[in-house]
C-alpha positions as CSV (number, residue, x, y, z in Angstrom):
1,M,83.0,114.1,126.6
2,A,86.2,114.9,125.2
3,S,88.2,117.8,126.0
4,S,88.7,120.6,123.4
5,H,92.6,120.3,124.2
6,R,92.8,116.3,123.6
7,Q,94.9,115.6,120.7
8,T,93.4,113.4,117.6
9,R,95.1,110.7,115.8
10,S,94.8,113.3,112.7
11,D,96.6,116.1,114.2
12,S,99.1,114.2,116.1
13,A,100.8,111.8,113.5
14,Q,103.2,114.4,112.1
15,Y,106.2,114.5,109.8
16,C,108.8,116.9,110.2
17,V,112.3,117.3,108.3
18,I,115.1,119.1,109.9
19,A,118.7,120.1,108.5
20,A,121.4,117.8,110.2
21,P,125.1,118.1,109.4
22,F,125.1,114.8,107.1
23,G,122.0,116.0,105.3
24,R,118.7,116.1,106.8
25,L,116.5,114.0,109.3
26,G,112.9,113.1,109.2
27,I,111.2,112.7,112.3
28,G,107.4,110.9,112.3
29,T,105.5,111.4,115.4
30,E,102.1,109.6,116.1
31,L,99.5,109.4,119.1
32,V,99.8,105.7,120.6
33,D,97.2,104.8,123.1
34,D,97.2,108.7,124.2
35,S,100.7,108.9,124.5
36,L,102.6,111.2,121.3
37,M,105.5,109.1,120.5
38,L,108.4,108.7,117.9
39,S,107.3,106.6,115.4
40,K,110.0,106.7,112.9
41,I,113.5,108.5,112.2
42,D,114.7,108.5,108.5
43,Y,118.2,109.9,107.4
44,L,117.4,111.9,104.4
45,P,119.6,113.4,101.6
46,A,120.5,117.4,101.7
47,T,118.0,117.9,98.6
48,A,115.1,116.7,101.0
49,Q,112.4,119.6,101.5
50,L,112.7,121.2,105.2
51,M,109.2,120.7,107.2
52,S,109.1,122.3,110.5
53,P,108.0,120.3,113.6
54,K,104.2,120.8,114.6
55,N,103.6,119.1,117.6
56,H,105.5,119.4,120.9
57,L,107.2,115.8,120.9
58,A,108.8,116.6,117.3
59,K,110.0,120.3,118.7
60,E,111.5,118.2,121.6
61,A,112.9,115.5,119.0
62,E,114.5,118.7,117.3
63,K,116.1,120.0,120.2
64,Q,117.5,116.8,121.5
65,F,118.9,116.0,117.7
66,R,120.7,119.6,117.6
67,A,122.1,119.0,121.4
68,Y,123.5,115.5,119.9
69,F,125.0,117.1,116.9
70,K,126.7,119.7,119.1
71,N,127.8,117.3,121.6
72,P,127.9,113.5,120.8
73,D,127.6,112.6,124.6
74,Y,124.2,114.0,124.6
75,Q,121.8,111.2,126.1
76,F,118.4,111.1,124.4
77,D,115.1,111.0,126.3
78,L,112.2,110.5,123.8
79,P,109.3,108.3,123.8
80,T,109.3,105.6,120.9
81,K,106.6,103.8,119.7
82,P,106.9,100.0,120.5
83,A,107.8,98.4,117.3
84,G,110.1,95.2,115.7
85,T,109.9,91.4,116.5
86,E,111.3,90.3,119.9
87,H,114.9,89.7,118.4
88,Q,115.0,93.2,116.7
89,K,114.1,94.7,120.3
90,K,116.7,92.7,121.8
91,V,119.4,93.8,119.0
92,W,118.1,97.4,119.3
93,A,118.2,97.3,123.4
94,A,121.9,95.7,123.2
95,V,123.1,98.4,120.7
96,Q,121.6,101.2,123.1
97,T,124.5,99.7,126.0
98,I,127.5,100.8,123.3
99,P,129.0,103.7,124.8
100,V,129.6,106.9,122.6
101,G,133.3,106.6,121.3
102,K,133.0,102.9,120.9
103,T,131.8,100.0,118.8
104,K,130.8,96.5,118.6
105,T,131.0,94.2,115.9
106,Y,127.9,92.2,114.5
107,G,129.5,89.3,115.8
108,D,130.0,90.7,119.5
109,I,126.3,91.5,119.6
110,A,125.3,88.2,117.7
111,S,127.5,86.4,120.7
112,Q,125.8,88.3,123.6
113,L,122.3,87.6,122.4
114,K,123.0,83.9,121.0
115,S,122.2,84.9,117.4
116,G,123.9,85.2,114.0
117,A,125.9,88.2,112.7
118,R,123.6,88.5,110.0
119,A,120.4,88.4,111.8
120,V,121.9,91.3,113.9
121,G,122.6,93.1,110.8
122,T,119.2,92.7,109.4
123,A,117.9,93.9,112.8
124,C,120.1,97.0,112.6
125,G,119.0,97.5,109.3
126,A,115.2,97.6,110.2
127,N,115.7,100.0,113.3
128,P,113.3,102.8,113.0
129,Y,114.9,105.2,115.7
130,P,118.5,105.5,114.3
131,L,120.6,107.8,116.6
132,V,118.5,107.0,119.7
133,A,119.4,103.3,119.0
134,P,122.4,103.9,117.6
135,C,123.0,101.3,115.1
136,H,125.7,103.2,113.4
137,R,128.0,101.7,116.4
138,V,127.9,98.3,115.1
139,V,130.7,97.6,112.6
140,S,131.8,94.7,110.5
141,A,135.0,92.3,111.6
142,K,136.3,93.8,108.4
143,G,135.8,97.1,108.7
144,I,132.8,99.8,108.8
145,G,130.3,97.4,107.5
146,G,126.9,98.1,106.0
147,F,124.4,100.8,107.2
148,M,120.6,100.9,107.1
149,K,120.4,98.1,104.6
150,E,123.1,99.5,102.4
151,D,126.3,97.5,101.8
152,A,127.9,99.6,99.4
153,P,129.3,103.3,99.4
154,G,126.3,105.7,99.1
155,L,124.4,108.2,101.4
156,Y,123.7,105.7,104.4
157,R,127.5,104.7,104.6
158,Q,128.4,108.5,104.5
159,I,126.2,109.2,107.3
160,K,127.6,106.4,109.4
161,I,131.0,107.6,108.9
162,W,130.3,111.1,109.8
163,L,128.7,109.8,113.1
164,L,131.4,107.6,113.9
165,K,133.6,110.8,113.1
166,H,131.5,112.9,115.4
167,E,131.7,110.5,118.2
168,G,135.6,110.2,118.1
169,V,135.8,106.6,116.7
170,L,137.0,107.2,113.2
């Protein structure tokens, strides 16, 4: 017999949109094996409609992201839904070791993982948890590089520049 306070998939799969200094941040949460986890984080334009967090994890994520926006040294502690291929997971884990205020090139990470720079870039572009796995700290050997599958100036490149400035890299 299920208790009345147990969450169901329908009331725990939530999406909210919060204000961020660079626009908006979308936060998805989902129940996975009876545990509430982040299912995705989206960078959104400032025109995206705000939607308040409804569950405890989304509220905690909002609190932690706001702490990061005030202090780039803030360390996230959020459960994330398992995602990605084995290679992507290795890239995202490597990215999480890059300290605030530092960057590595796609080639640096490729050498570390015995992979190719393009494969690292592709994995970064597929990252469902930007900020938590800070792919913005991965740059091209010739400059800032692309971001979130965007290789030309646009929303994502502007967000990458904001994040790197916030962390004292630019």
